[in-house]
C-alpha positions in Angstrom: 80.8 106.1 84.0 83.0 103.0 83.8 83.0 100.2 86.4 86.6 101.2 87.4 85.6 104.8 88.1 82.6 103.7 90.2 84.9 101.7 92.5 87.3 104.7 93.1 86.7 106.2 96.4 87.8 109.8 97.1 90.7 108.4 99.0 91.7 106.2 96.1 91.5 109.1 93.7 93.6 111.3 96.0 96.2 108.5 96.3 96.3 108.1 92.5 96.9 111.8 92.1 99.7 111.9 94.7 101.4 108.7 93.4 101.3 110.0 89.8 102.5 113.5 90.8 105.4 112.0 92.8 106.5 109.9 89.8 106.3 112.9 87.5 108.0 115.3 89.9 111.0 112.9 90.4 111.1 111.9 86.7 110.6 115.3 85.0 111.1 117.8 87.8 108.5 119.9 89.7 108.8 122.9 87.4 108.6 120.7 84.2 105.3 119.0 85.4 101.9 120.7 85.0 98.6 119.8 86.6 97.6 118.7 83.0 100.6 116.3 82.9 99.4 114.8 86.2 95.8 114.5 84.8 97.0 112.8 81.6 99.3 110.3 83.4 96.7 109.5 86.0 94.0 109.1 83.4 91.5 111.3 85.3 89.7 114.6 84.7 91.2 118.0 85.6 88.1 118.5 87.8 89.0 115.4 89.8 92.4 116.9 90.6 91.0 120.3 91.5 88.3 118.6 93.7 91.1 117.3 95.9 93.9 120.0 95.5 93.7 123.7 94.6 97.2 123.8 93.0 100.3 121.9 92.0 102.0 123.3 95.1 99.2 121.8 97.3 99.8 118.4 95.7 103.6 118.7 96.4 102.9 119.8 100.0 100.6 116.8 100.5 103.3 114.4 99.1 105.9 116.0 101.3 103.8 116.0 104.4 102.6 112.4 103.8 106.2 111.1 103.3 107.4 112.9 106.5 104.5 111.5 108.5 105.2 108.0 107.2 108.8 108.3 108.1 108.1 109.7 111.5 105.8 106.7 112.3 108.3 104.2 110.9 111.2 105.6 112.9 109.1 105.9 116.0 108.1 102.2 115.7 111.7 101.2 115.1 113.2 103.1 118.0 110.6 102.4 120.6 112.0 98.9 121.2 115.7 99.8 121.1 117.7 99.4 124.3 120.8 101.3 123.1 121.5 104.4 121.0 123.6 102.1 118.7 120.7 99.8 118.1 118.4 102.8 117.4 120.8 104.5 115.0 121.5 101.2 113.2 117.7 100.5 112.9 117.1 104.0 111.4 120.0 103.6 108.9 118.7 100.1 107.9 115.2 101.4 107.4 116.3 104.3 105.2 118.5 102.0 103.1 115.5 99.6 102.6 113.2 102.5 101.8 115.7 103.7 99.1 115.5 100.3 97.5 111.7 99.9 97.9 110.6 103.4 97.2 113.3 105.4 95.4 111.0 108.1 94.1 109.9 108.9 97.7 113.5 109.1 98.8 114.5 111.2 95.8 111.6 113.7 96.4 112.4 114.0 100.1 116.2 114.3 99.7 116.8 115.9 96.3 114.0 118.3 95.8 114.7 121.9 96.7 111.3 122.1 98.5 111.6 125.8 99.5 111.7 126.7 95.7 108.2 125.5 95.2 106.9 125.3 98.8 108.2 128.5 100.4 106.5 127.8 103.7 107.8 124.2 104.0 110.4 123.4 106.7 113.6 122.1 105.2 114.1 118.3 105.5 117.0 118.9 107.9 114.5 120.5 110.3 111.9 117.8 109.9 110.6 115.4 112.5 112.4 112.3 111.2 115.8 114.1 111.3 115.1 115.5 114.8 114.4 111.9 115.8 117.8 110.9 114.5 119.4 113.7 116.6 117.4 112.5 119.6 118.8 109.0 119.2 122.3 110.5 119.1 121.6 112.6 122.1 120.4 109.5 123.9 123.8 107.9 123.1 125.7 111.0 124.4 123.6 111.0 127.6 124.3 107.2 128.1 128.0 107.5 127.4 127.8 105.4 124.3 128.8 108.4 122.2 131.6 110.9 122.8 130.4 114.2 124.3 130.1 116.6 121.3 127.6 118.9 119.7 124.6 116.8 118.6 124.3 118.1 115.1 128.0 117.4 114.5 127.7 113.9 116.0 124.5 113.2 113.9 126.3 114.3 110.7 129.3 112.2 111.5 127.2 109.1 112.0 124.6 109.6 109.2 126.4 111.7 106.7 127.9 108.7 104.8 124.4 107.1 104.8 122.9 110.1 103.1 125.7 110.2 100.6 125.3 106.5 99.8 121.6 107.0 99.3 122.3 109.9 96.8 124.8 107.7 95.0 122.4 104.8 94.8 119.6 107.1 93.5 122.0 108.4 90.9 122.9 104.9 89.8 126.6 105.3 90.9 126.2 102.6 93.6 124.8 99.5 91.9 124.5 97.1 94.7 121.5 97.3 97.0 122.2 99.5 100.0 121.3 96.9 102.7 124.2 94.8 101.5 126.6 97.5 102.7 124.7 98.5 105.8 127.2 97.0 108.3 130.2 98.7 106.7 128.6 102.2 106.4 127.1 102.0 109.9 130.3 100.7 111.6 132.4 103.4 110.0 130.1 106.2 111.2 129.7 104.7 114.6 133.4 104.3 115.2 133.8 108.0 114.5 131.6 109.0 117.4 131.6 106.1 119.8 133.3 106.2 123.2 
């Protein structure tokens, strides 16, 4: 056994598998990636993968759940100190723009992948905890008279719809400038559409 392998903890091995699989799923597609592809790219044995995961689907589920958990924690930390709905919503948009720049593969997997095709039991992203937190911030604004009274999903879509489109365009390489540089414009346009 090499010195490098001796230093790998089970947690390190699991993280290597997940990181490698995320890269391959976003580069090649879920259906075009096999467990053997993940093994080769990670430089580990097939037994090491099956020690941690029982299938490719379970790897995808772990990636999806980890990313949603990370986003839930990040948004929770961002919004706990906000005094207004406007501040909360802007902080969320800023965070997602920064994440797109810093971890585009994670954003692509969360937003582009048709999760139900390979994880039939997974909740769609639009029903996930991070998006429900976005709706909660909008509801807070409606309740505090910062946002016009309207159906919450409609208000959330009006505010964050352009943000998601810009993220898609950035991931596709259509938008070439870093998203944080256009945060004020995108946010202000969305906010003016729903603000009192």
